Residue, then its C-alpha position, 0 to 999 in steps of 0.5 A: m640933623k636937628k632941622t630934619t628931626f623937626i620937619l619929618p613929624i610935621l610932614v607926617i602930620a601934614v600927610v595924615a591931615a591931607l589923607s583924612a581930609v579926603f574920602i571916596v564915595d562909592e558908585r553904589e552910595k551917597a554921602l553926607v558931610l556932618r559938622f557937629g551933627r549938622v549937614v554941611a555938604v551932600q556928595e551924590q556923585p561917586g569919586l573923591a570928595f573933601k572934608v575938614p579933618l578931625i571936625d567933619e564926619v562922613v555918613t554914607y547911605d545906600d543909593r540902590i533900590l532897597s526892599l522892605e518886607v512887611g510881615p503878616l498883616e490881618v485886614t478886614p475887607e468890606d465884606d467882614r471876611r478877615l484875611v492875612v496879607d504879606a507884602f513888600a515894598r521897593y524904595r530908594i533914598t532920594d533926598l539925603r538931607q531931608f532923610r537925615e533930618a527925618v530919621g537922624a542917626s537911626g539911618i535906614p533901620g529907622a526909616e524902614n521902621r517908619l515905612d513899615k508903619i506907613m505900608r501897614a496903614q495904607t494896606r489896611e485902608v485900601l484893602g478894607s475898602v474892597s471885597s475879599n474877592d477883589i483881594l483874592s483875585s489874580d487881577r489886583a494890580a489896581l489895589m497895589l497901585r493904590i497902596r503905592n500911591g498912598a505910601i509915596s505921599e507919606a514917605s516923601g516927607f522923609g526923603i524916600e521914594v516908594i517905587d513899587v508895592r507887591l502883595k505876596r500872599t493873601d490867606l485866611p487866618q489859621a482859625n478861619l482856614d480850619a473852619t473853611f476847610a471843615r466847611m468845604r469838607a462837609e460840603r464835599e461829603r454832602e455832595a458825595a452823599d447826594e451823588i451816592a443817593r442818586g446813584e443808588e436811586a438810579a440803580q434801584r430803577v434799573r434793577a426794578q426795570a430789569d426785574r420787571t423785564e425778566v418777569e415779563l419775558v419769563s411770563e411771555a415765554e411760559r405763555e408761549a410754551e403753554v400754547i406750544r405744549g397745548e398745540a402739541d398735546a392737541e396734535r398728539n391726541a389727534i394723531f392718537a385718535e386717528a390711529y385709534g380710529r384706524d385700528p383700535e386693537f393695535f392701539e390697545f396693543y401699543r398702549s399695553l406694551t407701553a404700560y409693560a415697559r414703564s412697569m418693568q423699569d429699574g427702581n419701580s415698586s414691586m407689583v403683585l398681580s393675579p396671573d389671570s389679570e387683564f394686565f397680562n392679556y397680550l402676554k398670554s395670547s399666542t397672537g398677542g391679541v393683534s388682529t391678523r387682518 
């Protein structure tokens, strides 16, 4: 009984020690075995691994491709037109020992802080060597490749491989955007004013041409009307002359009747005439003054 009492705690301690000497590496991770802060082993394959209990420490790092967002960065291209650029990088840890020695206990946050500085420096350097039109164009893969290649050489010093770099957004600064918008608006308003002026000028020409055509048509119509009216009057006078020449007395009778009809219409002014006036010659005559030939 006493022997069992001593053996059982020893077995428990042995089991606990054995379990603490084993650790599992996930397939998405890599692990470092540290002894008093110094790297003694690198475990990159997933599965079971061993360490010295109570002495060794296991630190794991993500083995997947990671992303780093580079916040808004103001750059000045060679044409001195300032731009605000957003970018991101994809990277992975390739050398755990070197990575640990470079960033220490700060781990991935410390590495991303250093990589962010590298990305900003490379972005400013590459984009500062080209014009803003090259940056704003849709075909800027060469620029992103240059940034990536520059970041690769610097990031490799602390065990990181930069896989890809992308420029997400390239805009003008807010103050420049407002000024550019105001300039574009003024330009559009100027163009609109020019179009309105050209339209009014064209409308004036059309109206002037229409007025001229109207005057010409009316003048021509009036001229033709006067010609026709003159010809008609001449023809009428010729008919009257011929009629008068054939029977002057009948012509005089016809003109008298016409004068009677016009003088006796409603609304005419009153006339005071002597009964023996020549105006009533045909009214007083028993034959109407018409020849009976």
